[in-house]
A tleap script that builds the chain and sets N, CA, C and O, in Angstrom:
source leaprc.protein.ff14SB
mol = sequence {
  NMET ASN GLU LEU ASP LEU ASN GLU LYS ALA
  GLY GLN GLU PRO GLY ARG GLU PRO GLU TYR
  TYR THR PRO ASP GLU LEU SER LYS LEU LEU
  CYS ILE PRO LYS ARG THR LEU GLU LYS TRP
  THR LEU GLN ARG ARG LEU PRO VAL VAL LYS
  VAL GLY ARG LEU ASN ARG PHE PRO CYS ILE
  GLU ILE GLN LYS ARG LEU LEU ASN GLY SER
  LEU LEU CLYS
}
set mol.1.N position { 78.800 -100.569 128.738 }
set mol.1.CA position { 78.930 -99.124 128.709 }
set mol.1.C position { 79.362 -98.676 130.104 }
set mol.1.O position { 78.718 -99.024 131.094 }
set mol.2.N position { 80.430 -97.921 130.185 }
set mol.2.CA position { 80.894 -97.487 131.495 }
set mol.2.C position { 80.519 -96.030 131.744 }
set mol.2.O position { 79.924 -95.379 130.885 }
set mol.3.N position { 80.872 -95.522 132.924 }
set mol.3.CA position { 80.528 -94.151 133.306 }
set mol.3.C position { 81.089 -93.121 132.334 }
set mol.3.O position { 80.416 -92.146 132.002 }
set mol.4.N position { 82.302 -93.332 131.884 }
set mol.4.CA position { 82.942 -92.406 130.958 }
set mol.4.C position { 82.153 -92.344 129.656 }
set mol.4.O position { 81.945 -91.257 129.117 }
set mol.5.N position { 81.712 -93.485 129.141 }
set mol.5.CA position { 80.918 -93.521 127.922 }
set mol.5.C position { 79.612 -92.755 128.098 }
set mol.5.O position { 79.192 -92.027 127.199 }
set mol.6.N position { 78.966 -92.918 129.258 }
set mol.6.CA position { 77.698 -92.233 129.509 }
set mol.6.C position { 77.884 -90.723 129.512 }
set mol.6.O position { 77.054 -89.997 128.965 }
set mol.7.N position { 78.964 -90.242 130.123 }
set mol.7.CA position { 79.221 -88.806 130.149 }
set mol.7.C position { 79.505 -88.264 128.762 }
set mol.7.O position { 79.013 -87.195 128.399 }
set mol.8.N position { 80.296 -88.992 127.981 }
set mol.8.CA position { 80.628 -88.535 126.635 }
set mol.8.C position { 79.391 -88.484 125.756 }
set mol.8.O position { 79.229 -87.541 124.982 }
set mol.9.N position { 78.511 -89.481 125.859 }
set mol.9.CA position { 77.293 -89.486 125.060 }
set mol.9.C position { 76.378 -88.323 125.443 }
set mol.9.O position { 75.655 -87.801 124.595 }
set mol.10.N position { 76.404 -87.924 126.686 }
set mol.10.CA position { 75.553 -86.827 127.135 }
set mol.10.C position { 76.187 -85.473 126.845 }
set mol.10.O position { 75.621 -84.437 127.195 }
set mol.11.N position { 77.347 -85.471 126.215 }
set mol.11.CA position { 77.992 -84.210 125.869 }
set mol.11.C position { 78.754 -83.576 127.016 }
set mol.11.O position { 79.027 -82.376 126.989 }
set mol.12.N position { 79.098 -84.360 128.017 }
set mol.12.CA position { 79.812 -83.839 129.178 }
set mol.12.C position { 81.299 -84.113 129.047 }
set mol.12.O position { 81.717 -84.999 128.301 }
set mol.13.N position { 82.080 -83.356 129.767 }
set mol.13.CA position { 83.522 -83.574 129.803 }
set mol.13.C position { 83.808 -84.886 130.528 }
set mol.13.O position { 83.156 -85.182 131.529 }
set mol.14.N position { 84.766 -85.676 130.049 }
set mol.14.CA position { 85.138 -86.888 130.779 }
set mol.14.C position { 85.601 -86.534 132.191 }
set mol.14.O position { 86.324 -85.557 132.389 }
set mol.15.N position { 85.183 -87.329 133.160 }
set mol.15.CA position { 85.575 -87.090 134.541 }
set mol.15.C position { 84.686 -86.115 135.277 }
set mol.15.O position { 84.822 -85.954 136.489 }
set mol.16.N position { 83.786 -85.464 134.579 }
set mol.16.CA position { 82.872 -84.511 135.214 }
set mol.16.C position { 81.469 -85.093 135.157 }
set mol.16.O position { 80.926 -85.326 134.078 }
set mol.17.N position { 80.900 -85.320 136.302 }
set mol.17.CA position { 79.590 -85.951 136.406 }
set mol.17.C position { 78.480 -84.904 136.452 }
set mol.17.O position { 78.447 -84.091 137.376 }
set mol.18.N position { 77.560 -84.904 135.467 }
set mol.18.CA position { 76.423 -83.988 135.552 }
set mol.18.C position { 75.448 -84.496 136.614 }
set mol.18.O position { 75.392 -85.696 136.879 }
set mol.19.N position { 74.693 -83.604 137.213 }
set mol.19.CA position { 73.732 -84.025 138.222 }
set mol.19.C position { 72.448 -84.520 137.589 }
set mol.19.O position { 71.867 -85.508 138.040 }
set mol.20.N position { 72.002 -83.835 136.542 }
set mol.20.CA position { 70.736 -84.170 135.901 }
set mol.20.C position { 70.891 -84.126 134.388 }
set mol.20.O position { 71.641 -83.315 133.845 }
set mol.21.N position { 70.157 -85.026 133.713 }
set mol.21.CA position { 70.063 -84.980 132.261 }
set mol.21.C position { 68.822 -84.186 131.879 }
set mol.21.O position { 67.798 -84.262 132.558 }
set mol.22.N position { 68.911 -83.433 130.806 }
set mol.22.CA position { 67.728 -82.813 130.227 }
set mol.22.C position { 67.036 -83.880 129.374 }
set mol.22.O position { 67.650 -84.901 129.064 }
set mol.23.N position { 65.789 -83.670 128.993 }
set mol.23.CA position { 65.139 -84.637 128.103 }
set mol.23.C position { 65.911 -84.836 126.790 }
set mol.23.O position { 66.001 -85.961 126.299 }
set mol.24.N position { 66.461 -83.777 126.226 }
set mol.24.CA position { 67.243 -83.895 124.990 }
set mol.24.C position { 68.470 -84.783 125.206 }
set mol.24.O position { 68.746 -85.670 124.399 }
set mol.25.N position { 69.202 -84.545 126.290 }
set mol.25.CA position { 70.409 -85.327 126.582 }
set mol.25.C position { 70.070 -86.796 126.794 }
set mol.25.O position { 70.756 -87.679 126.279 }
set mol.26.N position { 69.003 -87.055 127.559 }
set mol.26.CA position { 68.659 -88.433 127.860 }
set mol.26.C position { 68.130 -89.171 126.627 }
set mol.26.O position { 68.422 -90.353 126.443 }
set mol.27.N position { 67.369 -88.495 125.795 }
set mol.27.CA position { 66.879 -89.162 124.583 }
set mol.27.C position { 68.042 -89.499 123.653 }
set mol.27.O position { 68.024 -90.544 123.003 }
set mol.28.N position { 69.046 -88.636 123.579 }
set mol.28.CA position { 70.238 -88.937 122.776 }
set mol.28.C position { 71.035 -90.074 123.400 }
set mol.28.O position { 71.519 -90.954 122.688 }
set mol.29.N position { 71.175 -90.067 124.714 }
set mol.29.CA position { 71.919 -91.108 125.418 }
set mol.29.C position { 71.296 -92.486 125.196 }
set mol.29.O position { 72.000 -93.468 124.961 }
set mol.30.N position { 69.963 -92.542 125.274 }
set mol.30.CA position { 69.264 -93.814 125.146 }
set mol.30.C position { 68.911 -94.148 123.696 }
set mol.30.O position { 68.430 -95.243 123.407 }
set mol.31.N position { 69.153 -93.203 122.788 }
set mol.31.CA position { 68.823 -93.390 121.358 }
set mol.31.C position { 67.343 -93.692 121.170 }
set mol.31.O position { 66.965 -94.606 120.438 }
set mol.32.N position { 66.510 -92.898 121.853 }
set mol.32.CA position { 65.063 -93.038 121.717 }
set mol.32.C position { 64.464 -91.663 121.434 }
set mol.32.O position { 65.062 -90.645 121.781 }
set mol.33.N position { 63.292 -91.626 120.809 }
set mol.33.CA position { 62.633 -90.334 120.579 }
set mol.33.C position { 62.204 -89.684 121.898 }
set mol.33.O position { 61.947 -90.375 122.884 }
set mol.34.N position { 62.130 -88.364 121.906 }
set mol.34.CA position { 61.708 -87.659 123.121 }
set mol.34.C position { 60.286 -88.055 123.510 }
set mol.34.O position { 59.946 -88.058 124.693 }
set mol.35.N position { 59.457 -88.387 122.530 }
set mol.35.CA position { 58.083 -88.796 122.834 }
set mol.35.C position { 58.072 -90.082 123.677 }
set mol.35.O position { 57.256 -90.214 124.590 }
set mol.36.N position { 58.956 -91.010 123.382 }
set mol.36.CA position { 59.063 -92.234 124.182 }
set mol.36.C position { 59.488 -91.898 125.601 }
set mol.36.O position { 58.985 -92.477 126.564 }
set mol.37.N position { 60.415 -90.960 125.723 }
set mol.37.CA position { 60.866 -90.505 127.039 }
set mol.37.C position { 59.687 -89.916 127.822 }
set mol.37.O position { 59.538 -90.180 129.015 }
set mol.38.N position { 58.859 -89.123 127.153 }
set mol.38.CA position { 57.674 -88.544 127.800 }
set mol.38.C position { 56.713 -89.636 128.264 }
set mol.38.O position { 56.179 -89.569 129.371 }
set mol.39.N position { 56.494 -90.643 127.414 }
set mol.39.CA position { 55.598 -91.747 127.786 }
set mol.39.C position { 56.133 -92.486 129.001 }
set mol.39.O position { 55.391 -92.769 129.942 }
set mol.40.N position { 57.435 -92.799 128.979 }
set mol.40.CA position { 58.032 -93.513 130.099 }
set mol.40.C position { 57.949 -92.694 131.384 }
set mol.40.O position { 57.778 -93.249 132.469 }
set mol.41.N position { 58.068 -91.375 131.259 }
set mol.41.CA position { 57.954 -90.504 132.428 }
set mol.41.C position { 56.536 -90.571 132.991 }
set mol.41.O position { 56.346 -90.674 134.203 }
set mol.42.N position { 55.552 -90.513 132.108 }
set mol.42.CA position { 54.151 -90.593 132.553 }
set mol.42.C position { 53.835 -91.954 133.158 }
set mol.42.O position { 53.012 -92.048 134.069 }
set mol.43.N position { 54.475 -93.004 132.667 }
set mol.43.CA position { 54.275 -94.362 133.191 }
set mol.43.C position { 55.111 -94.618 134.446 }
set mol.43.O position { 55.051 -95.698 135.033 }
set mol.44.N position { 55.882 -93.625 134.845 }
set mol.44.CA position { 56.759 -93.704 136.027 }
set mol.44.C position { 57.830 -94.791 135.880 }
set mol.44.O position { 58.241 -95.410 136.862 }
set mol.45.N position { 58.271 -95.011 134.645 }
set mol.45.CA position { 59.357 -95.965 134.399 }
set mol.45.C position { 60.716 -95.302 134.604 }
set mol.45.O position { 61.729 -95.990 134.731 }
set mol.46.N position { 60.744 -93.976 134.638 }
set mol.46.CA position { 61.987 -93.220 134.805 }
set mol.46.C position { 61.900 -92.340 136.037 }
set mol.46.O position { 60.845 -91.774 136.323 }
set mol.47.N position { 63.003 -92.218 136.771 }
set mol.47.CA position { 63.015 -91.257 137.874 }
set mol.47.C position { 63.091 -89.853 137.292 }
set mol.47.O position { 63.897 -89.591 136.398 }
set mol.48.N position { 62.266 -88.961 137.788 }
set mol.48.CA position { 62.232 -87.601 137.252 }
set mol.48.C position { 62.090 -86.606 138.399 }
set mol.48.O position { 61.446 -86.884 139.410 }
set mol.49.N position { 62.706 -85.445 138.215 }
set mol.49.CA position { 62.615 -84.343 139.170 }
set mol.49.C position { 62.076 -83.155 138.405 }
set mol.49.O position { 62.553 -82.845 137.313 }
set mol.50.N position { 61.088 -82.490 138.968 }
set mol.50.CA position { 60.552 -81.290 138.338 }
set mol.50.C position { 61.344 -80.077 138.821 }
set mol.50.O position { 61.523 -79.877 140.023 }
set mol.51.N position { 61.809 -79.280 137.877 }
set mol.51.CA position { 62.476 -78.017 138.182 }
set mol.51.C position { 61.599 -76.951 137.536 }
set mol.51.O position { 61.694 -76.679 136.339 }
set mol.52.N position { 60.741 -76.354 138.367 }
set mol.52.CA position { 59.718 -75.477 137.797 }
set mol.52.C position { 58.775 -76.351 136.991 }
set mol.52.O position { 58.169 -77.281 137.525 }
set mol.53.N position { 58.650 -76.050 135.698 }
set mol.53.CA position { 57.813 -76.865 134.814 }
set mol.53.C position { 58.638 -77.844 133.985 }
set mol.53.O position { 58.091 -78.559 133.145 }
set mol.54.N position { 59.937 -77.881 134.214 }
set mol.54.CA position { 60.830 -78.707 133.399 }
set mol.54.C position { 61.134 -80.040 134.077 }
set mol.54.O position { 61.287 -80.109 135.296 }
set mol.55.N position { 61.218 -81.087 133.276 }
set mol.55.CA position { 61.631 -82.399 133.780 }
set mol.55.C position { 63.139 -82.520 133.694 }
set mol.55.O position { 63.749 -82.148 132.692 }
set mol.56.N position { 63.729 -83.041 134.747 }
set mol.56.CA position { 65.156 -83.363 134.758 }
set mol.56.C position { 65.285 -84.771 135.312 }
set mol.56.O position { 64.524 -85.184 136.187 }
set mol.57.N position { 66.258 -85.499 134.789 }
set mol.57.CA position { 66.429 -86.897 135.133 }
set mol.57.C position { 67.743 -87.069 135.895 }
set mol.57.O position { 68.806 -86.753 135.360 }
set mol.58.N position { 67.689 -87.569 137.146 }
set mol.58.CA position { 68.899 -87.714 137.957 }
set mol.58.C position { 69.883 -88.701 137.313 }
set mol.58.O position { 69.558 -89.870 137.102 }
set mol.59.N position { 71.063 -88.222 137.011 }
set mol.59.CA position { 72.080 -89.016 136.306 }
set mol.59.C position { 72.443 -90.290 137.046 }
set mol.59.O position { 72.544 -91.357 136.440 }
set mol.60.N position { 72.637 -90.186 138.335 }
set mol.60.CA position { 73.054 -91.357 139.120 }
set mol.60.C position { 72.010 -92.460 139.003 }
set mol.60.O position { 72.361 -93.620 138.784 }
set mol.61.N position { 70.740 -92.119 139.145 }
set mol.61.CA position { 69.672 -93.121 139.070 }
set mol.61.C position { 69.565 -93.722 137.676 }
set mol.61.O position { 69.385 -94.931 137.534 }
set mol.62.N position { 69.674 -92.894 136.656 }
set mol.62.CA position { 69.608 -93.376 135.273 }
set mol.62.C position { 70.777 -94.326 135.009 }
set mol.62.O position { 70.592 -95.398 134.432 }
set mol.63.N position { 71.973 -93.934 135.430 }
set mol.63.CA position { 73.156 -94.770 135.197 }
set mol.63.C position { 73.049 -96.099 135.940 }
set mol.63.O position { 73.417 -97.140 135.396 }
set mol.64.N position { 72.548 -96.077 137.181 }
set mol.64.CA position { 72.368 -97.314 137.944 }
set mol.64.C position { 71.419 -98.252 137.200 }
set mol.64.O position { 71.687 -99.447 137.076 }
set mol.65.N position { 70.325 -97.707 136.715 }
set mol.65.CA position { 69.334 -98.540 136.024 }
set mol.65.C position { 69.858 -99.053 134.689 }
set mol.65.O position { 69.528 -100.165 134.277 }
set mol.66.N position { 70.669 -98.251 134.016 }
set mol.66.CA position { 71.270 -98.718 132.762 }
set mol.66.C position { 72.244 -99.858 133.024 }
set mol.66.O position { 72.254 -100.850 132.296 }
set mol.67.N position { 73.058 -99.719 134.055 }
set mol.67.CA position { 74.073 -100.715 134.349 }
set mol.67.C position { 73.481 -102.035 134.830 }
set mol.67.O position { 74.019 -103.100 134.530 }
set mol.68.N position { 72.378 -101.975 135.573 }
set mol.68.CA position { 71.782 -103.236 136.043 }
set mol.68.C position { 70.703 -103.745 135.092 }
set mol.68.O position { 70.129 -104.807 135.332 }
set mol.69.N position { 70.415 -103.009 134.014 }
set mol.69.CA position { 69.506 -103.463 132.984 }
set mol.69.C position { 68.033 -103.256 133.271 }
set mol.69.O position { 67.194 -103.725 132.502 }
set mol.70.N position { 67.687 -102.571 134.351 }
set mol.70.CA position { 66.280 -102.407 134.703 }
set mol.70.C position { 65.590 -101.245 133.973 }
set mol.70.O position { 64.364 -101.143 134.004 }
set mol.71.N position { 66.343 -100.395 133.336 }
set mol.71.CA position { 65.739 -99.223 132.683 }
set mol.71.C position { 64.993 -99.598 131.413 }
set mol.71.O position { 63.901 -99.086 131.168 }
set mol.72.N position { 65.549 -100.465 130.619 }
set mol.72.CA position { 64.991 -100.746 129.299 }
set mol.72.C position { 64.120 -101.999 129.268 }
set mol.72.O position { 63.846 -102.522 128.188 }
set mol.73.N position { 63.681 -102.490 130.415 }
set mol.73.CA position { 62.807 -103.675 130.457 }
set mol.73.C position { 61.381 -103.281 130.187 }
set mol.73.O position { 60.496 -104.136 130.179 }
savepdb mol mol.pdb
quit
């Protein structure tokens, strides 16, 4: 899966890099339920940034972990 594929799956325009994924975008990208995403966040398996009370996931970090295979271990 390359960068272009990741952007398209997240609903972004090709060539335009989003800074953060929302939980909905990331759960669709990874094809996992949002509840699993919440568990992984609580277990600190995912990098997360709080924006107010909302969780946002840094795209660059998520993509790095997907490409090197460390995210889904």
